[in-house]
Structure formats: structure tokens, C-alpha cells
N, C-alpha and C positions, 0 to 999 in steps of 0.2 A: 691566495695561493698558499697551499700547505708545503712546508719543507721539513725534511729530516736531515741529519748529518750522516754522511757515509764515513768510512774508515779514514779518509783524508780530511775530514772536517768541512767538506764541500756539501751543498745541498744535493740530496739524492733523489728527492721527489718534488716535482714542481707543479703538477696539476694532471688533469685528465683530458684527453682529446679522443676524437673518433676519425675514422677514414671515410671520407665523403664518396659519393657516387663516382666522381672522376678521379679518385685516387688521392685526393688532397687531404692533407693533415694541417690542422690549425695548431701553431705554437701558442700556448696560453699568453694572454697580453701582458701579464706581470713578468713573465720570463723574457718575452721580446723586449720589454722596456728595461729590464735589468741587464740584458745581454746587448742592448743598443741595436737590435735588429731592425731594419727599415724595409719597407715595401720594395720588392725588387731585388733584395739581397740573394746571392747565389750560394748554394751549399753543395759540397761533395757528399754524396750519399753512399755509405757503406753498409754491408751486412756482415756482422762478426758473431759467430755462434748463435744465430737466430735473433740477434739484437740489431736495431736499426741505429745507425750512427750518422748524425749530421755534422759536418765540419764546415764551418763558414769559409767561403772561397779565400778570403785573406789569409786565414790561418793555414788553409791547404797550401797556398803558395809559399808561405814561410816554412812550412814543413818540408816542401820539396826542395826548397833552396838549402835548408839545413842538411838534408840527406845528401844532396849533391856534393856539398862541401865535405862531408864525412866520407863518402865514396871516393872523392879525390885523394884522400889521405892514404887509401889503401894501395 
């Protein structure tokens, strides 16, 4: 797996994949291992300015919980 650092010091490039016939995308093994993704994990899929964003389900739930608390303050 090749990586470079972005402006935050985080890896910006983790590998190359392709879109399969059934619309499936494979996350490179090294990245799956690094992020501890397991078979069956679910993701929220977002499109933002032509970029695909995958948010792990657990992270999405935490984000919604945080946003709900912030909205309650308003």
C-alpha cells in the first residue's frame, strides 16, 4: 500500500480499486486491516462535490448523536 501525507498529516492515498460489474468496490486489504473493517460492516455512502465518502456505521451513529446534542443547545 502506498501512502502520502495530506495537509493534516493523515494518509491521503491508500491504493487503487475498480468498480465491478455489480457496482461493488473493493477496499484494499491493507486499508481494511488498518481501519479494522470486517466482512459485513456497514457504511453510510455520501457524495460530496463528485467525491465518494464512506462513513462506517458506528462513526455515523456517533456523528448523529453529537449533532443531536448540539441542536438541543440551540
